[in-house]
All heavy atoms as TSV, in Angstrom:
chain	resi	resn	atom	element	x	y	z
A	1	MET	N	N	-142.939	-25.150	-151.761
A	1	MET	CA	C	-144.168	-25.264	-151.018
A	1	MET	C	C	-143.926	-25.226	-149.513
A	1	MET	O	O	-144.873	-25.120	-148.752
A	1	MET	CB	C	-144.903	-26.559	-151.413
A	1	MET	CG	C	-145.475	-26.536	-152.834
A	1	MET	SD	S	-146.589	-25.200	-153.199
A	1	MET	CE	C	-148.015	-25.678	-152.299
A	2	ASP	N	N	-142.686	-25.408	-149.123
A	2	ASP	CA	C	-142.377	-25.378	-147.670
A	2	ASP	C	C	-142.718	-23.991	-147.058
A	2	ASP	O	O	-143.127	-23.919	-145.929
A	2	ASP	CB	C	-140.944	-25.724	-147.407
A	2	ASP	CG	C	-140.648	-27.224	-147.591
A	2	ASP	OD1	O	-141.631	-27.981	-147.555
A	2	ASP	OD2	O	-139.482	-27.545	-147.824
A	3	TYR	N	N	-142.491	-22.957	-147.833
A	3	TYR	CA	C	-142.759	-21.608	-147.329
A	3	TYR	C	C	-144.258	-21.404	-147.092
A	3	TYR	O	O	-144.637	-20.719	-146.169
A	3	TYR	CB	C	-142.186	-20.525	-148.229
A	3	TYR	CG	C	-142.752	-20.483	-149.624
A	3	TYR	CD1	C	-143.867	-19.725	-149.927
A	3	TYR	CD2	C	-142.165	-21.244	-150.657
A	3	TYR	CE1	C	-144.408	-19.685	-151.188
A	3	TYR	CE2	C	-142.730	-21.209	-151.907
A	3	TYR	CZ	C	-143.841	-20.439	-152.173
A	3	TYR	OH	O	-144.387	-20.409	-153.436
A	4	VAL	N	N	-145.085	-22.017	-147.896
A	4	VAL	CA	C	-146.523	-21.915	-147.708
A	4	VAL	C	C	-146.894	-22.640	-146.400
A	4	VAL	O	O	-147.692	-22.083	-145.599
A	4	VAL	CB	C	-147.282	-22.494	-148.915
A	4	VAL	CG1	C	-148.809	-22.534	-148.587
A	4	VAL	CG2	C	-147.035	-21.683	-150.164
A	5	ALA	N	N	-146.363	-23.810	-146.169
A	5	ALA	CA	C	-146.665	-24.553	-144.954
A	5	ALA	C	C	-146.152	-23.803	-143.741
A	5	ALA	O	O	-146.745	-23.889	-142.649
A	5	ALA	CB	C	-146.053	-25.950	-145.042
A	6	ALA	N	N	-145.040	-23.091	-143.888
A	6	ALA	CA	C	-144.496	-22.348	-142.752
A	6	ALA	C	C	-145.263	-21.092	-142.439
A	6	ALA	O	O	-145.368	-20.672	-141.325
A	6	ALA	CB	C	-143.028	-22.021	-143.047
A	7	LEU	N	N	-145.824	-20.451	-143.458
A	7	LEU	CA	C	-146.533	-19.166	-143.253
A	7	LEU	C	C	-148.007	-19.344	-142.965
A	7	LEU	O	O	-148.649	-18.434	-142.415
A	7	LEU	CB	C	-146.345	-18.278	-144.500
A	7	LEU	CG	C	-144.954	-17.734	-144.723
A	7	LEU	CD1	C	-144.916	-16.945	-146.036
A	7	LEU	CD2	C	-144.522	-16.857	-143.578
A	8	LEU	N	N	-148.597	-20.468	-143.350
A	8	LEU	CA	C	-150.052	-20.628	-143.157
A	8	LEU	C	C	-150.498	-20.542	-141.708
A	8	LEU	O	O	-151.444	-19.775	-141.420
A	8	LEU	CB	C	-150.475	-21.951	-143.811
A	8	LEU	CG	C	-151.980	-22.150	-143.860
A	8	LEU	CD1	C	-152.657	-21.072	-144.670
A	8	LEU	CD2	C	-152.329	-23.519	-144.399
A	9	PRO	N	N	-149.893	-21.265	-140.758
A	9	PRO	CA	C	-150.408	-21.147	-139.351
A	9	PRO	C	C	-150.354	-19.722	-138.792
A	9	PRO	O	O	-151.348	-19.296	-138.188
A	9	PRO	CB	C	-149.504	-22.120	-138.598
A	9	PRO	CG	C	-149.029	-23.090	-139.623
A	9	PRO	CD	C	-148.908	-22.309	-140.881
A	10	PRO	N	N	-149.285	-18.952	-138.962
A	10	PRO	CA	C	-149.288	-17.601	-138.432
A	10	PRO	C	C	-150.359	-16.691	-139.099
A	10	PRO	O	O	-150.965	-15.877	-138.392
A	10	PRO	CB	C	-147.887	-17.074	-138.701
A	10	PRO	CG	C	-147.033	-18.255	-138.926
A	10	PRO	CD	C	-147.931	-19.320	-139.437
A	11	VAL	N	N	-150.536	-16.920	-140.336
A	11	VAL	CA	C	-151.550	-16.095	-141.079
A	11	VAL	C	C	-152.953	-16.440	-140.566
A	11	VAL	O	O	-153.755	-15.563	-140.315
A	11	VAL	CB	C	-151.414	-16.303	-142.591
A	11	VAL	CG1	C	-152.604	-15.666	-143.323
A	11	VAL	CG2	C	-150.125	-15.722	-143.084
A	12	VAL	N	N	-153.203	-17.723	-140.398
A	12	VAL	CA	C	-154.534	-18.148	-139.897
A	12	VAL	C	C	-154.771	-17.620	-138.484
A	12	VAL	O	O	-155.837	-17.105	-138.162
A	12	VAL	CB	C	-154.660	-19.685	-139.921
A	12	VAL	CG1	C	-155.892	-20.160	-139.167
A	12	VAL	CG2	C	-154.678	-20.177	-141.360
A	13	MET	N	N	-153.736	-17.668	-137.631
A	13	MET	CA	C	-153.880	-17.157	-136.287
A	13	MET	C	C	-154.074	-15.666	-136.270
A	13	MET	O	O	-154.835	-15.119	-135.457
A	13	MET	CB	C	-152.643	-17.536	-135.427
A	13	MET	CG	C	-152.573	-19.033	-135.133
A	13	MET	SD	S	-154.016	-19.650	-134.273
A	13	MET	CE	C	-153.833	-18.835	-132.720
A	14	ALA	N	N	-153.393	-14.942	-137.156
A	14	ALA	CA	C	-153.543	-13.490	-137.214
A	14	ALA	C	C	-154.960	-13.140	-137.620
A	14	ALA	O	O	-155.593	-12.193	-137.089
A	14	ALA	CB	C	-152.545	-12.888	-138.190
A	15	VAL	N	N	-155.505	-13.825	-138.594
A	15	VAL	CA	C	-156.882	-13.560	-139.057
A	15	VAL	C	C	-157.869	-13.884	-137.954
A	15	VAL	O	O	-158.795	-13.115	-137.690
A	15	VAL	CB	C	-157.174	-14.352	-140.326
A	15	VAL	CG1	C	-158.691	-14.323	-140.691
A	15	VAL	CG2	C	-156.364	-13.867	-141.500
A	16	ALA	N	N	-157.670	-15.005	-137.256
A	16	ALA	CA	C	-158.587	-15.393	-136.150
A	16	ALA	C	C	-158.515	-14.339	-135.010
A	16	ALA	O	O	-159.544	-13.973	-134.457
A	16	ALA	CB	C	-158.232	-16.792	-135.671
A	17	PHE	N	N	-157.283	-13.888	-134.692
A	17	PHE	CA	C	-157.147	-12.888	-133.627
A	17	PHE	C	C	-157.823	-11.605	-134.026
A	17	PHE	O	O	-158.511	-10.943	-133.210
A	17	PHE	CB	C	-155.661	-12.658	-133.332
A	17	PHE	CG	C	-155.423	-11.761	-132.201
A	17	PHE	CD1	C	-155.651	-12.125	-130.901
A	17	PHE	CD2	C	-154.947	-10.453	-132.419
A	17	PHE	CE1	C	-155.453	-11.271	-129.843
A	17	PHE	CE2	C	-154.701	-9.605	-131.400
A	17	PHE	CZ	C	-154.953	-10.046	-130.081
A	18	THR	N	N	-157.698	-11.185	-135.276
A	18	THR	CA	C	-158.304	-9.955	-135.766
A	18	THR	C	C	-159.846	-10.075	-135.669
A	18	THR	O	O	-160.506	-9.136	-135.200
A	18	THR	CB	C	-157.897	-9.640	-137.174
A	18	THR	OG1	O	-156.454	-9.536	-137.229
A	18	THR	CG2	C	-158.523	-8.370	-137.706
A	19	CYS	N	N	-160.369	-11.235	-136.050
A	19	CYS	CA	C	-161.834	-11.439	-135.975
A	19	CYS	C	C	-162.283	-11.402	-134.506
A	19	CYS	O	O	-163.372	-10.868	-134.221
A	19	CYS	CB	C	-162.226	-12.790	-136.600
A	19	CYS	SG	S	-162.016	-12.787	-138.389
A	20	LEU	N	N	-161.522	-11.972	-133.596
A	20	LEU	CA	C	-161.856	-11.931	-132.184
A	20	LEU	C	C	-161.900	-10.514	-131.658
A	20	LEU	O	O	-162.850	-10.122	-130.977
A	20	LEU	CB	C	-160.842	-12.766	-131.384
A	20	LEU	CG	C	-160.989	-12.737	-129.874
A	20	LEU	CD1	C	-162.312	-13.425	-129.466
A	20	LEU	CD2	C	-159.811	-13.366	-129.197
A	21	ILE	N	N	-160.910	-9.712	-131.982
A	21	ILE	CA	C	-160.860	-8.309	-131.512
A	21	ILE	C	C	-162.048	-7.538	-132.095
A	21	ILE	O	O	-162.692	-6.769	-131.406
A	21	ILE	CB	C	-159.552	-7.664	-131.873
A	21	ILE	CG1	C	-158.367	-8.370	-131.217
A	21	ILE	CG2	C	-159.547	-6.194	-131.586
A	21	ILE	CD1	C	-158.437	-8.372	-129.698
A	22	VAL	N	N	-162.344	-7.725	-133.352
A	22	VAL	CA	C	-163.467	-7.041	-133.960
A	22	VAL	C	C	-164.766	-7.397	-133.272
A	22	VAL	O	O	-165.612	-6.578	-133.022
A	22	VAL	CB	C	-163.510	-7.336	-135.507
A	22	VAL	CG1	C	-164.813	-6.864	-136.117
A	22	VAL	CG2	C	-162.326	-6.660	-136.208
A	23	THR	N	N	-164.935	-8.687	-132.998
A	23	THR	CA	C	-166.167	-9.140	-132.338
A	23	THR	C	C	-166.262	-8.532	-130.911
A	23	THR	O	O	-167.337	-8.090	-130.517
A	23	THR	CB	C	-166.150	-10.688	-132.219
A	23	THR	OG1	O	-166.106	-11.212	-133.533
A	23	THR	CG2	C	-167.423	-11.173	-131.556
A	24	ILE	N	N	-165.169	-8.485	-130.195
A	24	ILE	CA	C	-165.179	-7.891	-128.838
A	24	ILE	C	C	-165.543	-6.410	-128.916
A	24	ILE	O	O	-166.361	-5.914	-128.158
A	24	ILE	CB	C	-163.835	-8.078	-128.148
A	24	ILE	CG1	C	-163.652	-9.554	-127.805
A	24	ILE	CG2	C	-163.697	-7.234	-126.914
A	24	ILE	CD1	C	-162.265	-9.904	-127.301
A	25	VAL	N	N	-164.954	-5.690	-129.871
A	25	VAL	CA	C	-165.221	-4.267	-129.984
A	25	VAL	C	C	-166.680	-4.001	-130.384
A	25	VAL	O	O	-167.340	-3.112	-129.817
A	25	VAL	CB	C	-164.246	-3.621	-131.008
A	25	VAL	CG1	C	-164.656	-2.221	-131.328
A	25	VAL	CG2	C	-162.825	-3.623	-130.425
A	26	LYS	N	N	-167.170	-4.824	-131.287
A	26	LYS	CA	C	-168.609	-4.636	-131.717
A	26	LYS	C	C	-169.569	-4.966	-130.628
A	26	LYS	O	O	-170.684	-4.386	-130.593
A	26	LYS	CB	C	-168.887	-5.497	-132.943
A	26	LYS	CG	C	-168.328	-4.953	-134.222
A	26	LYS	CD	C	-168.761	-5.757	-135.411
A	26	LYS	CE	C	-168.298	-5.179	-136.697
A	26	LYS	NZ	N	-168.796	-5.951	-137.867
A	27	SER	N	N	-169.212	-5.860	-129.712
A	27	SER	CA	C	-170.182	-6.291	-128.682
A	27	SER	C	C	-170.204	-5.316	-127.503
A	27	SER	O	O	-171.008	-5.444	-126.608
A	27	SER	CB	C	-169.858	-7.677	-128.179
A	27	SER	OG	O	-168.664	-7.681	-127.497
A	28	GLN	N	N	-169.269	-4.348	-127.469
A	28	GLN	CA	C	-169.260	-3.370	-126.400
A	28	GLN	C	C	-170.328	-2.310	-126.633
A	28	GLN	O	O	-170.400	-1.767	-127.727
A	28	GLN	CB	C	-167.889	-2.703	-126.271
A	28	GLN	CG	C	-166.791	-3.649	-126.014
A	28	GLN	CD	C	-166.948	-4.366	-124.675
A	28	GLN	OE1	O	-167.217	-3.733	-123.667
A	28	GLN	NE2	N	-166.832	-5.661	-124.720
A	29	GLY	N	N	-171.096	-2.018	-125.630
A	29	GLY	CA	C	-172.126	-0.980	-125.753
A	29	GLY	C	C	-173.290	-1.481	-126.630
A	29	GLY	O	O	-173.588	-2.658	-126.740
A	30	GLY	N	N	-173.983	-0.557	-127.198
A	30	GLY	CA	C	-175.087	-0.855	-128.090
A	30	GLY	C	C	-176.295	-1.404	-127.326
A	30	GLY	O	O	-176.597	-1.040	-126.202
A	31	GLN	N	N	-176.962	-2.369	-127.964
A	31	GLN	CA	C	-178.194	-2.942	-127.387
A	31	GLN	C	C	-177.912	-3.739	-126.119
A	31	GLN	O	O	-178.739	-3.803	-125.220
A	31	GLN	CB	C	-178.847	-3.818	-128.419
A	31	GLN	CG	C	-179.329	-3.095	-129.665
A	31	GLN	CD	C	-179.859	-4.054	-130.702
A	31	GLN	OE1	O	-179.664	-5.275	-130.600
A	31	GLN	NE2	N	-180.453	-3.528	-131.762
A	32	ASN	N	N	-176.767	-4.400	-126.039
A	32	ASN	CA	C	-176.503	-5.264	-124.919
A	32	ASN	C	C	-176.005	-4.498	-123.705
A	32	ASN	O	O	-176.013	-5.051	-122.590
A	32	ASN	CB	C	-175.421	-6.304	-125.297
A	32	ASN	CG	C	-175.897	-7.249	-126.360
A	32	ASN	OD1	O	-177.084	-7.546	-126.424
A	32	ASN	ND2	N	-174.993	-7.737	-127.178
A	33	LYS	N	N	-175.623	-3.253	-123.872
A	33	LYS	CA	C	-175.023	-2.483	-122.738
A	33	LYS	C	C	-176.022	-2.356	-121.582
A	33	LYS	O	O	-175.656	-2.562	-120.434
A	33	LYS	CB	C	-174.547	-1.112	-123.206
A	33	LYS	CG	C	-173.879	-0.351	-122.063
A	33	LYS	CD	C	-173.024	0.746	-122.590
A	33	LYS	CE	C	-172.355	1.545	-121.501
A	33	LYS	NZ	N	-171.633	0.772	-120.547
A	34	SER	N	N	-177.271	-2.053	-121.863
A	34	SER	CA	C	-178.220	-1.865	-120.756
A	34	SER	C	C	-178.487	-3.186	-120.045
A	34	SER	O	O	-178.633	-3.217	-118.834
A	34	SER	CB	C	-179.515	-1.282	-121.306
A	34	SER	OG	O	-180.108	-2.179	-122.224
A	35	LYS	N	N	-178.504	-4.315	-120.773
A	35	LYS	CA	C	-178.705	-5.599	-120.136
A	35	LYS	C	C	-177.525	-5.953	-119.266
A	35	LYS	O	O	-177.670	-6.498	-118.161
A	35	LYS	CB	C	-178.934	-6.677	-121.193
A	35	LYS	CG	C	-180.277	-6.593	-121.904
A	35	LYS	CD	C	-180.571	-7.818	-122.693
A	35	LYS	CE	C	-179.641	-7.966	-123.872
A	35	LYS	NZ	N	-179.948	-9.087	-124.746
A	36	GLU	N	N	-176.303	-5.695	-119.785
A	36	GLU	CA	C	-175.130	-5.988	-118.994
A	36	GLU	C	C	-175.035	-5.116	-117.734
A	36	GLU	O	O	-174.735	-5.591	-116.647
A	36	GLU	CB	C	-173.868	-5.794	-119.855
A	36	GLU	CG	C	-173.762	-6.803	-120.972
A	36	GLU	CD	C	-172.682	-6.443	-121.970
A	36	GLU	OE1	O	-172.031	-5.378	-121.805
A	36	GLU	OE2	O	-172.482	-7.219	-122.937
A	37	ASP	N	N	-175.370	-3.851	-117.900
A	37	ASP	CA	C	-175.334	-2.964	-116.754
A	37	ASP	C	C	-176.362	-3.376	-115.721
A	37	ASP	O	O	-176.113	-3.332	-114.504
A	37	ASP	CB	C	-175.567	-1.513	-117.188
A	37	ASP	CG	C	-174.411	-0.908	-117.926
A	37	ASP	OD1	O	-173.297	-1.519	-117.899
A	37	ASP	OD2	O	-174.591	0.118	-118.581
A	38	ALA	N	N	-177.537	-3.766	-116.174
A	38	ALA	CA	C	-178.585	-4.209	-115.244
A	38	ALA	C	C	-178.171	-5.492	-114.513
A	38	ALA	O	O	-178.454	-5.613	-113.310
A	38	ALA	CB	C	-179.879	-4.457	-116.002
A	39	ALA	N	N	-177.481	-6.378	-115.180
A	39	ALA	CA	C	-177.048	-7.621	-114.544
A	39	ALA	C	C	-176.008	-7.316	-113.455
A	39	ALA	O	O	-176.038	-7.889	-112.348
A	39	ALA	CB	C	-176.478	-8.585	-115.566
A	40	VAL	N	N	-175.105	-6.393	-113.740
A	40	VAL	CA	C	-174.069	-6.003	-112.753
A	40	VAL	C	C	-174.734	-5.292	-111.567
A	40	VAL	O	O	-174.423	-5.596	-110.410
A	40	VAL	CB	C	-172.988	-5.136	-113.413
A	40	VAL	CG1	C	-172.089	-4.530	-112.329
A	40	VAL	CG2	C	-172.207	-5.922	-114.398
A	41	ASP	N	N	-175.660	-4.375	-111.859
A	41	ASP	CA	C	-176.345	-3.694	-110.748
A	41	ASP	C	C	-177.124	-4.658	-109.891
A	41	ASP	O	O	-177.145	-4.522	-108.640
A	41	ASP	CB	C	-177.295	-2.623	-111.334
A	41	ASP	CG	C	-176.529	-1.474	-111.956
A	41	ASP	OD1	O	-175.331	-1.306	-111.655
A	41	ASP	OD2	O	-177.141	-0.715	-112.764
A	42	ALA	N	N	-177.757	-5.648	-110.479
A	42	ALA	CA	C	-178.509	-6.660	-109.714
A	42	ALA	C	C	-177.584	-7.476	-108.840
A	42	ALA	O	O	-177.926	-7.797	-107.682
A	42	ALA	CB	C	-179.286	-7.556	-110.673
A	43	ALA	N	N	-176.405	-7.843	-109.362
A	43	ALA	CA	C	-175.469	-8.622	-108.590
A	43	ALA	C	C	-174.968	-7.809	-107.393
A	43	ALA	O	O	-174.862	-8.345	-106.290
A	43	ALA	CB	C	-174.297	-9.047	-109.474
A	44	TYR	N	N	-174.668	-6.523	-107.600
A	44	TYR	CA	C	-174.262	-5.661	-106.477
A	44	TYR	C	C	-175.397	-5.514	-105.460
A	44	TYR	O	O	-175.158	-5.530	-104.245
A	44	TYR	CB	C	-173.835	-4.294	-106.966
A	44	TYR	CG	C	-172.387	-4.245	-107.445
A	44	TYR	CD1	C	-172.108	-3.852	-108.741
A	44	TYR	CD2	C	-171.355	-4.562	-106.598
A	44	TYR	CE1	C	-170.790	-3.846	-109.196
A	44	TYR	CE2	C	-170.033	-4.537	-107.033
A	44	TYR	CZ	C	-169.776	-4.173	-108.309
A	44	TYR	OH	O	-168.478	-4.168	-108.771
A	45	ALA	N	N	-176.614	-5.366	-105.929
A	45	ALA	CA	C	-177.732	-5.253	-104.997
A	45	ALA	C	C	-177.918	-6.495	-104.161
A	45	ALA	O	O	-178.203	-6.418	-102.971
A	45	ALA	CB	C	-179.001	-4.915	-105.777
A	46	ARG	N	N	-177.765	-7.706	-104.781
A	46	ARG	CA	C	-177.883	-8.927	-104.047
A	46	ARG	C	C	-176.779	-9.032	-102.979
A	46	ARG	O	O	-176.990	-9.463	-101.876
A	46	ARG	CB	C	-177.840	-10.142	-104.988
A	46	ARG	CG	C	-179.114	-10.382	-105.713
A	46	ARG	CD	C	-179.158	-11.738	-106.384
A	46	ARG	NE	N	-178.013	-11.920	-107.294
A	46	ARG	CZ	C	-178.044	-11.633	-108.614
A	46	ARG	NH1	N	-179.132	-11.162	-109.155
A	46	ARG	NH2	N	-176.971	-11.849	-109.354
A	47	ALA	N	N	-175.575	-8.614	-103.374
A	47	ALA	CA	C	-174.441	-8.726	-102.451
A	47	ALA	C	C	-174.634	-7.772	-101.283
A	47	ALA	O	O	-174.370	-8.127	-100.148
A	47	ALA	CB	C	-173.141	-8.395	-103.185
A	48	GLU	N	N	-175.130	-6.579	-101.542
A	48	GLU	CA	C	-175.388	-5.613	-100.470
A	48	GLU	C	C	-176.500	-6.087	-99.584
A	48	GLU	O	O	-176.490	-5.901	-98.348
A	48	GLU	CB	C	-175.693	-4.264	-101.047
A	48	GLU	CG	C	-174.479	-3.570	-101.647
A	48	GLU	CD	C	-174.819	-2.213	-102.250
A	48	GLU	OE1	O	-175.974	-1.797	-102.217
A	48	GLU	OE2	O	-173.900	-1.606	-102.822
A	49	ALA	N	N	-177.538	-6.694	-100.139
A	49	ALA	CA	C	-178.648	-7.138	-99.381
A	49	ALA	C	C	-178.237	-8.315	-98.457
A	49	ALA	O	O	-178.735	-8.445	-97.336
A	49	ALA	CB	C	-179.789	-7.630	-100.279
A	50	ALA	N	N	-177.286	-9.098	-98.889
A	50	ALA	CA	C	-176.784	-10.206	-98.078
A	50	ALA	C	C	-175.746	-9.750	-97.062
A	50	ALA	O	O	-175.302	-10.547	-96.258
A	50	ALA	CB	C	-176.172	-11.283	-98.993
A	51	GLY	N	N	-175.365	-8.484	-97.136
A	51	GLY	CA	C	-174.395	-7.945	-96.197
A	51	GLY	C	C	-172.935	-8.349	-96.483
A	51	GLY	O	O	-172.150	-8.416	-95.606
A	52	GLN	N	N	-172.698	-8.642	-97.753
A	52	GLN	CA	C	-171.372	-9.028	-98.140
A	52	GLN	C	C	-170.765	-7.973	-99.081
A	52	GLN	O	O	-171.492	-7.240	-99.726
A	52	GLN	CB	C	-171.404	-10.346	-98.922
A	52	GLN	CG	C	-172.005	-11.486	-98.137
A	52	GLN	CD	C	-172.169	-12.728	-99.013
A	52	GLN	OE1	O	-171.950	-12.639	-100.232
A	52	GLN	NE2	N	-172.538	-13.790	-98.421
A	53	GLU	N	N	-169.460	-7.972	-99.111
A	53	GLU	CA	C	-168.756	-7.172	-100.116
A	53	GLU	C	C	-168.811	-7.894	-101.448
A	53	GLU	O	O	-168.583	-9.104	-101.502
A	53	GLU	CB	C	-167.284	-6.947	-99.706
A	53	GLU	CG	C	-167.104	-5.958	-98.627
A	53	GLU	CD	C	-167.446	-4.547	-99.071
A	53	GLU	OE1	O	-167.071	-4.151	-100.123
A	53	GLU	OE2	O	-168.117	-3.849	-98.275
A	54	PRO	N	N	-169.146	-7.212	-102.533
A	54	PRO	CA	C	-169.105	-7.873	-103.846
A	54	PRO	C	C	-167.683	-8.297	-104.191
A	54	PRO	O	O	-166.747	-7.525	-103.994
A	54	PRO	CB	C	-169.618	-6.831	-104.824
A	54	PRO	CG	C	-169.726	-5.535	-104.056
A	54	PRO	CD	C	-169.574	-5.831	-102.615
A	55	LYS	N	N	-167.555	-9.523	-104.621
A	55	LYS	CA	C	-166.221	-10.054	-104.941
A	55	LYS	C	C	-165.962	-9.886	-106.415
A	55	LYS	O	O	-166.832	-10.134	-107.240
A	55	LYS	CB	C	-166.132	-11.515	-104.569
A	55	LYS	CG	C	-166.262	-11.793	-103.097
A	55	LYS	CD	C	-166.184	-13.265	-102.834
A	55	LYS	CE	C	-166.398	-13.528	-101.351
A	55	LYS	NZ	N	-166.445	-14.962	-101.067
A	56	ALA	N	N	-164.759	-9.435	-106.756
A	56	ALA	CA	C	-164.375	-9.295	-108.158
A	56	ALA	C	C	-163.952	-10.699	-108.646
A	56	ALA	O	O	-163.154	-11.363	-108.020
A	56	ALA	CB	C	-163.270	-8.314	-108.326
A	57	SER	N	N	-164.464	-11.085	-109.762
A	57	SER	CA	C	-164.076	-12.397	-110.329
A	57	SER	C	C	-162.991	-12.144	-111.368
A	57	SER	O	O	-162.888	-11.063	-111.944
A	57	SER	CB	C	-165.261	-13.092	-110.940
A	57	SER	OG	O	-165.755	-12.334	-112.018
A	58	GLY	N	N	-162.226	-13.149	-111.603
A	58	GLY	CA	C	-161.165	-13.036	-112.623
A	58	GLY	C	C	-159.819	-12.981	-111.981
A	58	GLY	O	O	-159.598	-13.445	-110.855
A	59	ALA	N	N	-158.888	-12.333	-112.690
A	59	ALA	CA	C	-157.487	-12.313	-112.236
A	59	ALA	C	C	-157.301	-11.409	-111.040
A	59	ALA	O	O	-157.375	-10.548	-110.544
A	59	ALA	CB	C	-156.605	-11.859	-113.371
C-alpha cells in the first residue's frame, strides 16, 4: 500500500493541472471575448484621457 500513498499526490496534481488547463482554454474567446476586449479598450481609453501611459500589470 505504500506505492499507492506515494503515487496518489502526483496523480491528483496531474488531474488538477489538466482540469485547470482545460478551463483556461475553454474560457478563451467565445461569449466572454467581447466583454474582455471592451474592458481592455475602456481601460486604455481612461488612461489616454488622463494623459497617462497605460501600465502593464503582472510580471
